[in-house]
C-alpha positions, 0 to 999 in steps of 0.5 A: 488514505487508508494505510497501516503502520508496520513495525517490522524487525528486518524492516523498521517502522514504515506506513503502507497501503493494504496489499500483498503478493499476487497469486498465481494467474492472478490479475493485479486488480483481483489481487487488490480486491482480495487483499483489501478483502483479507487486511480489511473484511471490506468486499465493496471497492473496487480499484478504480486507477493505477497510481504507480508501480515500483520496485524495492529490495528487503529481507522477509524472514531472513530470505532477500525480496525484490517486491514488484508493487502496482499501487491503484486508487480505490475510494470508500467511506472512512470507516474501521477495518472489519478484520484487525491485525495483531500489532499493525495500528492503521490510520486514515491520513491525508496527503498533506498528512503523508509529507509530515509524519516522519516516518517512511511511506511505501512507496515513497512519493506517495503524498506528492502522487496523490496531490499531484495526480497524473493522466498516465501511471507513474512507474518509479523504478528500482528504489531503496 
């Protein structure tokens, strides 16, 4: 799995897949395509399966936010991103490695969800 490692002053260190907010009128699948393009430069990947949804609260630039996330699985070649954001580290990680990182992964249970796929998306609900 391709993940970014962020060290956010307000949230702390955590690993997460590429993603971001849905624009008005945009479907979750269109958002996946746009965010992959914006954050990696990759234009050849398609969302294949909704893995899970979840919600979490955090603070962004001093403003409380409740984030609703849709996590999709997509497959593609292991490669470097075309675009790289300063200060953001990325890495290809196996589901087994995710379970032993020792740092938070968003969404929680990502390793388990990838290792033991369910036939339907898992709704994790509101998590701390």
